[in-house]
Structure formats: structure tokens, C-alpha cells
C-alpha positions in Angstrom: 23.7 157.8 -75.6 25.6 158.2 -78.8 25.3 161.3 -80.8 26.9 160.3 -84.1 24.7 159.0 -86.9 27.0 156.1 -87.5 27.1 155.2 -83.8 23.3 155.1 -83.7 23.2 152.9 -86.7 25.8 150.6 -85.1 23.6 150.3 -82.0 20.6 149.3 -84.1 22.6 146.8 -86.0 24.2 145.2 -83.0 20.8 144.9 -81.3 19.4 143.1 -84.4 22.4 140.8 -84.4 22.1 140.1 -80.7 18.5 139.1 -81.0 19.2 136.9 -84.1 22.1 135.2 -82.3 20.0 134.6 -79.2 17.3 133.0 -81.4 19.8 130.6 -83.1 21.5 129.7 -79.8 18.1 129.0 -78.1 16.9 126.9 -81.0 20.1 124.8 -80.9 19.8 124.3 -77.1 16.3 123.1 -77.5 17.4 120.7 -80.2 20.1 119.4 -78.0 17.7 118.9 -75.1 15.2 117.0 -77.3 18.0 114.7 -78.6 19.4 114.1 -75.1 15.9 113.1 -73.8 15.2 110.8 -76.8 15.0 107.1 -75.7 14.4 105.5 -79.1 17.8 104.8 -80.8 16.3 104.9 -84.3 14.8 108.3 -83.7 17.9 109.6 -82.1 20.1 108.4 -84.9 17.8 110.2 -87.3 17.9 113.5 -85.4 21.7 113.5 -84.8 22.8 114.7 -88.3 20.5 117.7 -88.2 21.7 118.7 -84.7 25.3 118.4 -85.7 24.5 120.5 -88.8 22.9 123.1 -86.5 26.0 123.2 -84.3 28.3 123.6 -87.3 26.2 126.6 -88.5 26.5 128.2 -85.1 30.2 127.9 -85.3 30.3 129.3 -88.8 28.3 132.4 -87.6 30.6 132.7 -84.5 27.7 132.2 -82.1 29.6 129.3 -80.3 33.2 128.3 -80.2 34.3 125.5 -82.5 35.8 123.5 -79.6 32.4 123.7 -77.7 30.7 122.4 -80.8 33.2 119.6 -81.1 32.6 118.6 -77.4 28.9 118.7 -77.8 28.9 116.6 -81.0 31.2 114.1 -79.4 29.0 113.8 -76.3 25.8 113.5 -78.4 27.3 110.8 -80.6 28.4 108.8 -77.6 24.9 109.2 -76.1 23.2 108.0 -79.3 25.6 105.1 -79.6 24.9 104.0 -76.0 21.2 103.9 -76.4 19.8 100.4 -76.3 
């Protein structure tokens, strides 16, 4: 365990950030899952912009890589467009 005051503070901060990042990442994964399981094209088209926005926010906060977000957005858009 760290002995320096600054190191102890850094541990507290990194734990807070880890939990916050985990929350955002899990929320996004749930939103992706809901959109993938959507059968109604109108509802899926309505949900798509909010999910894309969520992914962009994760990229901005360095929670996921920008290429991963781009791949996910592309796959989701294709999925929504292929719904009958």
C-alpha cells in the first residue's frame, strides 16, 4: 500500500474513475443490446441516434476506442437499415 498522501489520493481518484467508466460502458452495452434485439424498424430508427450519441460520448471520455465506436455504429446502422 502507498504511503504518500498524493499516492493515496490518486488511488481514491482512480477507483472513482474506474467505477464511473464501468457504469458508462455497461449502460452503452445495454443500449446496444436493446437496439440489436429490436424488431420494429420505426422504433429502431428512433433509438439509433441516441445510441450513436452514447458511443460518441464514450469515445470522447476515452472509455472505448474511436475505431471500435465507428465499427459499432456501422454495424448498427446496417442492422437498422436491413429491418423489414
